[in-house]
VMD Tcl script that builds the backbone (N, CA, C; Angstrom):
set m [mol new atoms 207]
animate dup $m
set s [atomselect $m all]
$s set {name element resname resid chain x y z} {
  {N N MET 1 A 0.187 -81.110 138.733}
  {CA C MET 1 A -0.615 -80.447 139.737}
  {C C MET 1 A -0.407 -81.175 141.058}
  {N N SER 2 A 0.046 -80.485 142.104}
  {CA C SER 2 A 0.273 -81.145 143.381}
  {C C SER 2 A -0.917 -80.917 144.307}
  {N N HIS 3 A -1.178 -81.917 145.109}
  {CA C HIS 3 A -2.274 -81.850 146.078}
  {C C HIS 3 A -1.712 -81.423 147.430}
  {N N ARG 4 A -2.244 -80.374 147.997}
  {CA C ARG 4 A -1.813 -79.892 149.303}
  {C C ARG 4 A -2.782 -80.421 150.356}
  {N N PRO 5 A -2.265 -81.111 151.392}
  {CA C PRO 5 A -3.167 -81.610 152.433}
  {C C PRO 5 A -3.810 -80.456 153.192}
  {N N SER 6 A -5.010 -80.691 153.697}
  {CA C SER 6 A -5.688 -79.632 154.453}
  {C C SER 6 A -5.458 -79.768 155.949}
  {N N LYS 7 A -5.018 -80.963 156.383}
  {CA C LYS 7 A -4.821 -81.205 157.805}
  {C C LYS 7 A -3.439 -81.808 158.016}
  {N N VAL 8 A -2.745 -81.362 159.068}
  {CA C VAL 8 A -1.428 -81.896 159.392}
  {C C VAL 8 A -1.392 -82.322 160.858}
  {N N LEU 9 A -0.501 -83.286 161.153}
  {CA C LEU 9 A -0.253 -83.726 162.515}
  {C C LEU 9 A 1.137 -83.265 162.903}
  {N N ILE 10 A 1.238 -82.586 164.019}
  {CA C ILE 10 A 2.544 -82.144 164.514}
  {C C ILE 10 A 2.781 -82.827 165.853}
  {N N VAL 11 A 3.834 -83.653 165.895}
  {CA C VAL 11 A 4.204 -84.380 167.105}
  {C C VAL 11 A 5.192 -83.522 167.893}
  {N N GLY 12 A 5.008 -83.467 169.200}
  {CA C GLY 12 A 5.848 -82.597 170.032}
  {C C GLY 12 A 5.420 -81.154 169.920}
  {N N ALA 13 A 4.119 -80.947 169.819}
  {CA C ALA 13 A 3.561 -79.635 169.482}
  {C C ALA 13 A 3.815 -78.542 170.508}
  {N N THR 14 A 4.058 -78.892 171.751}
  {CA C THR 14 A 4.282 -77.852 172.753}
  {C C THR 14 A 5.766 -77.675 173.068}
  {N N GLY 15 A 6.624 -78.372 172.349}
  {CA C GLY 15 A 8.064 -78.244 172.553}
  {C C GLY 15 A 8.611 -76.957 171.961}
  {N N SER 16 A 9.896 -76.760 172.128}
  {CA C SER 16 A 10.519 -75.500 171.711}
  {C C SER 16 A 10.451 -75.268 170.207}
  {N N ILE 17 A 10.443 -76.314 169.412}
  {CA C ILE 17 A 10.321 -76.168 167.958}
  {C C ILE 17 A 8.888 -76.430 167.503}
  {N N GLY 18 A 8.260 -77.439 168.079}
  {CA C GLY 18 A 6.909 -77.818 167.676}
  {C C GLY 18 A 5.894 -76.714 167.819}
  {N N ARG 19 A 6.028 -75.901 168.861}
  {CA C ARG 19 A 5.063 -74.813 169.068}
  {C C ARG 19 A 5.094 -73.808 167.918}
  {N N TYR 20 A 6.270 -73.584 167.339}
  {CA C TYR 20 A 6.361 -72.667 166.201}
  {C C TYR 20 A 5.921 -73.342 164.906}
  {N N ALA 21 A 6.104 -74.656 164.816}
  {CA C ALA 21 A 5.590 -75.400 163.659}
  {C C ALA 21 A 4.063 -75.347 163.653}
  {N N VAL 22 A 3.444 -75.469 164.819}
  {CA C VAL 22 A 1.988 -75.351 164.934}
  {C C VAL 22 A 1.534 -73.964 164.490}
  {N N ALA 23 A 2.181 -72.942 165.003}
  {CA C ALA 23 A 1.811 -71.561 164.662}
  {C C ALA 23 A 1.925 -71.319 163.160}
  {N N GLU 24 A 3.003 -71.793 162.548}
  {CA C GLU 24 A 3.205 -71.569 161.113}
  {C C GLU 24 A 2.184 -72.349 160.280}
  {N N ALA 25 A 1.901 -73.581 160.676}
  {CA C ALA 25 A 0.909 -74.369 159.937}
  {C C ALA 25 A -0.468 -73.709 160.010}
  {N N LEU 26 A -0.837 -73.216 161.191}
  {CA C LEU 26 A -2.114 -72.509 161.321}
  {C C LEU 26 A -2.110 -71.225 160.499}
  {N N ARG 27 A -1.000 -70.510 160.510}
  {CA C ARG 27 A -0.893 -69.259 159.744}
  {C C ARG 27 A -1.088 -69.516 158.248}
  {N N GLN 28 A -0.602 -70.677 157.788}
  {CA C GLN 28 A -0.720 -71.015 156.369}
  {C C GLN 28 A -2.071 -71.632 156.015}
  {N N GLY 29 A -2.955 -71.760 157.004}
  {CA C GLY 29 A -4.314 -72.204 156.726}
  {C C GLY 29 A -4.580 -73.688 156.913}
  {N N TYR 30 A -3.615 -74.426 157.424}
  {CA C TYR 30 A -3.830 -75.845 157.682}
  {C C TYR 30 A -4.682 -76.032 158.933}
  {N N ALA 31 A -5.459 -77.104 158.960}
  {CA C ALA 31 A -6.086 -77.572 160.191}
  {C C ALA 31 A -5.013 -78.395 160.877}
  {N N VAL 32 A -4.767 -78.134 162.150}
  {CA C VAL 32 A -3.655 -78.771 162.851}
  {C C VAL 32 A -4.157 -79.707 163.937}
  {N N ARG 33 A -3.653 -80.932 163.885}
  {CA C ARG 33 A -3.803 -81.870 164.998}
  {C C ARG 33 A -2.451 -81.892 165.686}
  {N N ALA 34 A -2.450 -81.573 166.960}
  {CA C ALA 34 A -1.209 -81.434 167.706}
  {C C ALA 34 A -1.118 -82.543 168.749}
  {N N LEU 35 A -0.014 -83.293 168.719}
  {CA C LEU 35 A 0.201 -84.395 169.643}
  {C C LEU 35 A 1.349 -84.063 170.573}
  {N N ASP 36 A 1.119 -84.264 171.873}
  {CA C ASP 36 A 2.183 -84.000 172.833}
  {C C ASP 36 A 1.942 -84.824 174.088}
  {N N ALA 37 A 3.010 -85.148 174.793}
  {CA C ALA 37 A 2.911 -85.922 176.028}
  {C C ALA 37 A 2.694 -85.035 177.242}
  {N N ALA 38 A 2.850 -83.737 177.099}
  {CA C ALA 38 A 2.739 -82.815 178.230}
  {C C ALA 38 A 1.355 -82.896 178.861}
  {N N GLU 39 A 1.331 -82.926 180.174}
  {CA C GLU 39 A 0.066 -82.962 180.909}
  {C C GLU 39 A -0.586 -81.582 180.948}
  {N N ASP 40 A 0.235 -80.555 181.077}
  {CA C ASP 40 A -0.279 -79.194 181.200}
  {C C ASP 40 A -0.500 -78.567 179.833}
  {N N VAL 41 A -1.504 -77.715 179.775}
  {CA C VAL 41 A -1.730 -76.950 178.555}
  {C C VAL 41 A -0.680 -75.855 178.495}
  {N N VAL 42 A -0.020 -75.758 177.371}
  {CA C VAL 42 A 1.023 -74.754 177.179}
  {C C VAL 42 A 0.501 -73.721 176.204}
  {N N ASP 43 A 0.742 -72.456 176.488}
  {CA C ASP 43 A 0.314 -71.409 175.565}
  {C C ASP 43 A 1.100 -71.526 174.275}
  {N N LEU 44 A 0.379 -71.732 173.189}
  {CA C LEU 44 A 1.004 -71.781 171.872}
  {C C LEU 44 A 0.886 -70.397 171.240}
  {N N PRO 45 A 1.876 -69.993 170.462}
  {CA C PRO 45 A 1.875 -68.647 169.888}
  {C C PRO 45 A 0.944 -68.535 168.671}
  {N N THR 46 A -0.360 -68.769 168.895}
  {CA C THR 46 A -1.309 -68.746 167.787}
  {C C THR 46 A -2.585 -68.032 168.203}
  {N N GLU 47 A -3.309 -67.545 167.216}
  {CA C GLU 47 A -4.631 -66.984 167.475}
  {C C GLU 47 A -5.677 -68.085 167.408}
  {N N ARG 48 A -5.490 -69.028 166.476}
  {CA C ARG 48 A -6.400 -70.172 166.342}
  {C C ARG 48 A -5.871 -71.322 167.183}
  {N N GLU 49 A -6.752 -72.185 167.611}
  {CA C GLU 49 A -6.368 -73.315 168.444}
  {C C GLU 49 A -6.246 -74.584 167.602}
  {N N PRO 50 A -5.178 -75.347 167.810}
  {CA C PRO 50 A -5.088 -76.654 167.160}
  {C C PRO 50 A -5.956 -77.667 167.909}
  {N N GLU 51 A -6.233 -78.788 167.275}
  {CA C GLU 51 A -6.924 -79.889 167.929}
  {C C GLU 51 A -5.854 -80.672 168.701}
  {N N MET 52 A -5.903 -80.635 170.034}
  {CA C MET 52 A -4.845 -81.212 170.858}
  {C C MET 52 A -5.141 -82.656 171.243}
  {N N PHE 53 A -4.089 -83.487 171.220}
  {CA C PHE 53 A -4.146 -84.866 171.677}
  {C C PHE 53 A -2.990 -85.095 172.629}
  {N N ARG 54 A -3.225 -85.845 173.690}
  {CA C ARG 54 A -2.181 -86.174 174.658}
  {C C ARG 54 A -1.825 -87.647 174.514}
  {N N ALA 55 A -0.556 -87.937 174.341}
  {CA C ALA 55 A -0.077 -89.318 174.261}
  {C C ALA 55 A 1.424 -89.322 174.466}
  {N N ASP 56 A 1.914 -90.431 174.998}
  {CA C ASP 56 A 3.351 -90.610 175.171}
  {C C ASP 56 A 3.791 -91.688 174.194}
  {N N LEU 57 A 4.357 -91.289 173.075}
  {CA C LEU 57 A 4.764 -92.243 172.048}
  {C C LEU 57 A 5.849 -93.187 172.534}
  {N N ALA 58 A 6.650 -92.778 173.514}
  {CA C ALA 58 A 7.700 -93.639 174.047}
  {C C ALA 58 A 7.110 -94.836 174.789}
  {N N ALA 59 A 5.870 -94.722 175.251}
  {CA C ALA 59 A 5.232 -95.810 175.982}
  {C C ALA 59 A 4.617 -96.859 175.063}
  {N N ILE 60 A 4.521 -96.566 173.794}
  {CA C ILE 60 A 3.936 -97.503 172.839}
  {C C ILE 60 A 5.030 -98.456 172.357}
  {N N THR 61 A 4.770 -99.737 172.490}
  {CA C THR 61 A 5.730 -100.738 171.995}
  {C C THR 61 A 5.177 -101.382 170.741}
  {N N ALA 62 A 6.005 -102.057 170.017}
  {CA C ALA 62 A 5.626 -102.645 168.731}
  {C C ALA 62 A 4.429 -103.571 168.857}
  {N N GLY 63 A 4.302 -104.316 169.923}
  {CA C GLY 63 A 3.205 -105.261 170.067}
  {C C GLY 63 A 2.030 -104.740 170.862}
  {N N SER 64 A 2.048 -103.473 171.272}
  {CA C SER 64 A 0.995 -102.975 172.142}
  {C C SER 64 A -0.274 -102.547 171.402}
  {N N LEU 65 A -0.211 -102.377 170.107}
  {CA C LEU 65 A -1.376 -101.975 169.338}
  {C C LEU 65 A -1.811 -103.122 168.441}
  {N N LYS 66 A -3.101 -103.305 168.341}
  {CA C LYS 66 A -3.674 -104.335 167.486}
  {C C LYS 66 A -4.507 -103.663 166.411}
  {N N ALA 67 A -4.657 -104.327 165.290}
  {CA C ALA 67 A -5.489 -103.785 164.218}
  {C C ALA 67 A -6.875 -103.493 164.756}
  {N N GLY 68 A -7.401 -102.337 164.411}
  {CA C GLY 68 A -8.721 -101.951 164.847}
  {C C GLY 68 A -8.763 -101.173 166.143}
  {N N ASP 69 A -7.616 -101.052 166.824}
  {CA C ASP 69 A -7.567 -100.267 168.077}
  {C C ASP 69 A -7.631 -98.796 167.786}
}
mol reanalyze $m
mol bondsrecalc $m
mol representation Tube
mol addrep $m
């Protein structure tokens, strides 16, 4: 018996591929957390809205995060 997660994280959610990954995950009933560095809100091809987070992963270095942050 396999366990299917109820929530997924999609990085690059407003990009040319990520936006369709978000739409498909929502269509399949997943709760979506969407991560993207874009400052502007981009129309995603979905009826439901993902939970959006803004971050630039390229700016994070190996020593920049500490446990508990």
